[in-house]
C-alpha positions in Angstrom: 12.4 -26.8 -17.4 11.3 -30.4 -17.8 10.4 -30.9 -14.2 8.9 -28.4 -11.8 8.0 -28.6 -8.1 4.5 -28.3 -6.8 2.8 -24.9 -7.1 0.6 -23.3 -4.5 -1.6 -20.5 -5.9 -2.6 -17.8 -3.4 -5.9 -16.1 -4.2 -8.5 -13.9 -2.6 -6.9 -11.8 0.1 -8.1 -9.1 2.5 -8.4 -6.3 0.1 -11.1 -4.6 -2.0 -9.6 -6.5 -5.0 -10.5 -9.9 -3.4 -13.0 -10.9 -6.1 -10.7 -10.0 -9.0 -8.0 -12.1 -7.4 -10.3 -15.1 -7.2 -10.8 -14.9 -11.0 -7.1 -14.5 -11.6 -6.0 -17.2 -9.2 -8.4 -19.9 -10.4 -7.5 -19.2 -14.0 -3.8 -19.5 -13.2 -4.4 -22.7 -11.3 -6.4 -24.2 -14.1 -3.7 -23.4 -16.6 -1.0 -24.9 -14.5 -3.0 -28.0 -13.8 -3.6 -28.3 -17.6 0.1 -28.1 -18.1 0.6 -31.1 -15.8 1.8 -29.4 -12.6 0.8 -30.5 -9.1 -1.2 -27.5 -8.0 -2.8 -26.5 -4.7 -5.1 -23.5 -4.3 -5.1 -21.5 -1.1 -7.9 -19.0 -0.5 -7.2 -16.1 1.8 -10.5 -14.7 3.1 -11.3 -11.1 4.0 -10.3 -11.7 7.6 -6.8 -12.9 6.5 -7.5 -16.6 7.2 -5.9 -19.2 4.9 -8.1 -22.1 3.5 -7.0 -25.0 1.3 -9.4 -25.6 -1.5 -10.0 -29.2 -2.6 -7.5 -30.8 -5.0 -8.3 -30.1 -8.6 -10.8 -27.3 -7.7 -12.2 -25.4 -10.7 -14.1 -22.2 -10.4 -16.3 -23.0 -13.4 -19.3 -20.7 -13.5 -19.2 -19.7 -9.8 -19.3 -16.0 -9.0 -16.6 -14.8 -6.7 -19.2 -14.3 -4.0 -19.4 -18.1 -3.8 -16.0 -18.0 -2.1 -17.3 -16.0 0.8 -17.9 -19.2 2.7 -14.9 -21.4 1.9 -16.1 -24.4 3.9 -19.1 -24.6 1.5 -16.7 -25.3 -1.3 -15.1 -28.1 0.6 -12.1 -26.0 1.7 -10.1 -27.1 4.8 -9.1 -24.6 7.5 -8.9 -22.0 8.4 -5.2 -21.5 9.4 -3.3 -18.4 10.3 -0.9 -17.1 7.8 2.1 -18.1 9.9 0.8 -21.7 10.3 0.1 -22.0 6.6 3.5 -20.8 5.6 5.1 -23.1 8.2 3.3 -26.0 6.5 4.4 -25.0 3.1 8.0 -24.5 4.2 8.1 -28.0 5.8 6.8 -29.7 2.7 9.1 -31.9 0.7 9.5 -31.0 -2.1 9.0 -27.4 -1.2 6.4 -25.7 -3.4 6.6 -22.5 -5.4 4.0 -20.0 -4.3 2.2 -18.3 -7.1 1.0 -15.0 -5.6 -2.2 -14.1 -7.4 -3.3 -11.6 -4.8 -4.2 -8.1 -6.0 -4.1 -5.0 -3.8 -2.9 -4.4 -0.3 -1.4 -7.4 1.6 -0.9 -9.3 -1.6 0.7 -6.8 -3.9 2.4 -4.3 -1.5 5.2 -6.5 -0.1 3.3 -7.8 2.9 2.8 -11.4 1.8 6.1 -11.3 0.0 7.8 -10.6 3.4 6.0 -13.5 5.0 7.1 -15.8 2.2 10.6 -14.6 2.4 10.7 -15.3 6.1 9.6 -18.9 5.3 12.4 -19.3 2.8 9.8 -20.1 0.0 10.1 -19.5 -3.7 7.4 -17.1 -4.8 6.4 -15.4 -8.0 6.8 -11.8 -8.9 8.7 -8.9 -7.3 10.2 -9.0 -3.8 9.3 -6.8 -0.9 10.8 -3.4 -1.9 9.7 -3.5 -5.5 6.2 -4.6 -4.5 5.8 -1.8 -2.1 7.1 0.8 -4.6 4.8 -0.5 -7.3 1.7 -0.6 -5.2 2.0 3.0 -3.8 1.0 5.2 -6.7 2.2 8.4 -5.0 5.7 7.0 -4.2 6.0 5.5 -7.7 5.1 8.8 -9.3 7.7 10.6 -7.2 10.3 8.0 -8.0 9.7 7.9 -11.7 9.4 11.7 -12.1 12.7 12.0 -10.2 14.5 9.9 -12.9 13.0 11.9 -15.7 10.1 9.7 -16.8 6.9 11.5 -18.0 4.0 11.3 -15.6 0.7 13.1 -15.3 0.8 16.0 -12.8 -0.9 15.3 -9.5 -1.5 16.3 -5.9 -1.5 14.1 -2.9 -4.1 14.4 -0.1 -3.8 12.7 3.3 -6.9 11.6 5.1 -5.9 13.3 8.3 -5.5 16.7 6.6 -8.8 16.2 4.7 -10.6 15.6 8.0 -9.0 18.5 9.7 -9.4 21.2 7.0 -11.6 20.2 4.0 -12.0 23.8 2.8 -8.2 24.3 2.5 -7.8 21.0 0.6 -10.7 21.8 -1.8 -9.2 25.3 -2.4 -5.8 23.8 -3.3 -7.4 21.3 -5.7 -9.4 24.0 -7.4 -6.2 26.0 -7.9 -4.4 22.9 -9.2 -7.2 22.1 -11.6 -7.3 25.8 -12.8 -3.6 25.5 -13.5 -4.1 22.5 -15.8 -6.8 24.3 -17.8 -9.4 21.6 -17.1 -11.7 21.4 -14.0 -11.8 17.6 -14.2 -9.6 15.6 -11.9 -9.1 11.8 -11.5 -9.2 11.1 -7.8 -8.1 7.7 -6.6 -6.6 5.8 -3.6 -2.9 5.6 -3.7 -2.6 2.0 -2.7 -5.2 0.1 -4.7 -5.9 -1.2 -8.2 -8.7 -2.5 -10.4 -10.1 1.1 -10.5 -11.6 0.5 -7.0 -12.4 3.8 -5.3 -11.5 5.9 -8.3 -13.7 8.8 -9.5 -13.6 11.3 -12.4 -14.6 14.5 -10.7 -16.0 16.9 -13.4 -16.1 20.1 -11.3 -15.1 21.4 -7.9 -18.4 20.4 -6.3 -17.5 16.7 -7.0 -14.0 16.8 -5.5 -15.2 16.3 -1.9 -17.4 13.2 -2.6 -14.6 11.7 -4.8 -12.1 12.1 -1.9 -14.5 10.6 0.5 -14.8 7.6 -1.8 -11.0 7.2 -2.2 -10.6 7.4 1.6 -12.9 4.5 2.1 -9.9 2.4 0.9 -6.8 4.2 1.8 -5.3 7.0 3.9 -3.7 8.8 0.9 -5.5 9.9 -2.2 -4.2 11.2 -5.5 -5.8 13.9 -7.6 -4.4 13.7 -11.1 -4.8 16.2 -13.9 -7.3 14.9 -16.5 -6.0 14.2 -20.0 -9.0 14.6 -22.3 -9.0 12.2 -25.2 -6.1 10.2 -23.9 -5.8 6.5 -24.9 -5.2 3.7 -22.4 -2.2 1.5 -23.4 -0.5 -1.3 -21.7 2.9 -3.2 -22.0 3.7 -6.6 -20.5 7.2 -7.1 -19.1 8.6 -10.5 -18.1 12.0 -11.3 -16.6 14.4 -11.2 -13.7 17.6 -10.1 -15.4 17.1 -6.4 -16.2 19.5 -6.8 -19.2 17.3 -9.5 -20.8 13.7 -8.4 -20.3 11.0 -9.5 -22.6 8.5 -6.7 -23.4 5.3 -7.0 -25.4 2.8 -4.5 -26.7 1.5 -2.0 -26.4 -2.0 -3.3 -26.3 -5.0 -0.9 -26.1 -8.2 -0.6 -24.1 -11.2 1.3 -25.4 -13.3 1.8 -22.3 -17.0 1.4 -22.4 -17.5 4.1 -19.9 -16.2 7.7 -19.7 -13.1 6.3 -18.1 -11.8 2.8 -17.4 -13.6 2.3 -14.1 -14.3 -1.0 -12.3 -17.4 -1.9 -14.3 -15.7 -1.0 -17.6 -12.9 -3.4 -16.7 -14.8 -6.4 -15.5 -18.2 -6.3 -17.3 -17.9 -8.7 -20.3 -18.3 -6.9 -23.6 -18.5 -3.4 -22.1 -14.9 -2.4 -23.1 -12.8 -3.5 -26.1 -9.2 -4.5 -26.1 -6.6 -4.8 -28.9 -3.3 -6.7 -28.7 -1.6 -4.4 -31.1 -2.3 -0.7 -30.6 -2.0 1.5 -33.7 0.9 3.7 -32.8 4.0 4.8 -34.7 7.2 2.8 -34.5 8.8 5.7 -32.7 6.0 5.9 -30.1 6.2 2.1 -29.5 10.0 2.3 -29.1 9.6 5.1 -26.6 7.0 3.3 -24.6 9.0 0.1 -24.4 12.0 2.1 -23.2 9.9 3.9 -20.5 8.4 0.5 -19.4 11.8 -1.0 -19.1 13.1 2.0 -17.2 10.1 1.9 -14.8 10.6 -1.8 -14.2 14.2 -1.3 -13.5 13.7 1.7 -11.3 11.6 -0.2 -8.7 13.7 -3.3 -9.0 10.9 -5.4 -10.3 11.3 -9.1 -10.9 9.3 -11.9 -12.6 6.6 -9.9 -14.4 4.6 -6.7 -14.4 2.3 -4.7 -16.5 3.1 -1.0 -17.2 0.2 1.3 -18.0 0.3 4.4 -20.2 -1.8 7.3 -21.3 -1.2 8.6 -24.8 -2.6 12.0 -25.9 -1.6 12.7 -29.5 2.1 12.1 -29.5 2.5 12.7 -25.8 3.3 9.7 -23.7 2.6 9.6 -20.0 3.6 6.7 -17.6 0.5 6.0 -15.5 1.5 3.1 -13.2 3.1 -0.3 -12.8 1.3 -3.4 -11.6 3.6 -6.0 -10.2 0.7 -8.5 -10.0 -1.4 -7.7 -13.0 -4.7 -9.4 -13.7 -5.0 -12.9 -15.2 -8.7 -12.6 -15.9 -10.3 -13.5 -19.3 -10.2 -9.9 -20.3 -6.7 -9.0 -18.9 -4.1 -7.9 -21.4 -1.0 -8.9 -19.4 -1.2 -12.6 -20.1 -2.4 -12.2 -23.7 0.1 -9.6 -25.0 3.0 -12.1 -24.9 1.2 -14.0 -27.7 3.4 -11.9 -30.1 6.4 -13.8 -28.6 4.7 -17.2 -29.0 3.4 -17.5 -25.4 0.0 -19.0 -24.6 -1.7 -18.1 -21.4 -0.4 -21.3 -19.8 3.1 -20.6 -21.2 3.1 -17.2 -19.4 2.1 -18.9 -16.1 4.8 -21.5 -16.5 7.4 -18.8 -17.3 6.5 -16.9 -14.1 6.9 -20.1 -12.1 10.3 -20.7 -13.7 11.5 -17.2 -12.9 10.5 -17.7 -9.2 12.6 -20.9 -9.1 15.5 -19.1 -10.9 15.4 -16.2 -8.4 15.4 -18.5 -5.3 18.4 -20.5 -6.8 20.3 -17.2 -7.3 19.8 -16.3 -3.7 20.7 -19.6 -2.2 23.8 -20.0 0.0 23.4 -16.6 1.7 23.0 -17.9 5.3 25.5 -16.7 7.9 27.3 -18.8 10.5 29.0 -17.6 13.7 32.3 -17.4 11.9 30.9 -14.9 9.4 30.0 -12.3 12.1 32.4 -9.4 12.7 33.3 -10.4 16.2 
């Protein structure tokens, strides 16, 4: 496309991934500004209020904590989400909204529904796919149901944990015993960036790990631990499920025992590779599984699909419908094998949002269309 409308980048958000979103969103905005687009940045604070950052804002060396007081950065506002969307919908030309929000509200279909109601073009998956991708428990049930390989798991609801901790712990001990390894990965079902996740090495650690997960969600997953498994990722781009572009797998070598929050976001602690050393057959299988998972939830625009590889065994881990765009994120760098720069990926995502809105245009009903 030679001419694009203005872009509004949403960053921050009222989730535990707020700080990561600030890094992603400001990097996206800077790339789009550098590509010549008219870009506005809207910061959503932890209370859900929307702030307009100054024109041409750059994060530079600011820590995400600097955004705790938006007014100190020259931001105007705050507005409610409804008022902010009304303003964007009334603009001429109407902007494309680049959703760079990670975690609940931004990645689970909530903000997507708000933007749908405003008739705005926005990036990434729509409401249903976003909700399915965000909820790890539902995603696992769905993908296992269509025959994709996933790590075995158990689900624990907070209400049951609070009512009968002893019974829950006994069930998890029995589950772990059946896997042959006492270690369990315990995590919130609806969160990313490894927030709230723990590797519980023995039964005595299951309780504290569940307490940590329940700080962020009402459903926790306890997954079987795959000793020695490799962390691999594939980038997927596209709306049309028959013409998806897939790149990777890339690989992450965690600097900690597992790929926790610090290992993800501490510069230099973990290592990444844009081309994992896997056999052609393994790569082909992973690309097929990634494609199948993307199609299964009805994803659009872009996503990152995560895998665990133990020997020759491939396990689908999760899908991220709004993956990170941080300096150490693999999603925007893996497409380099297809000739995409970081800015090219951002522009492609914008173009796919415009394409999707155009494909949905003309669907409004009039009185004559009703079955009266």
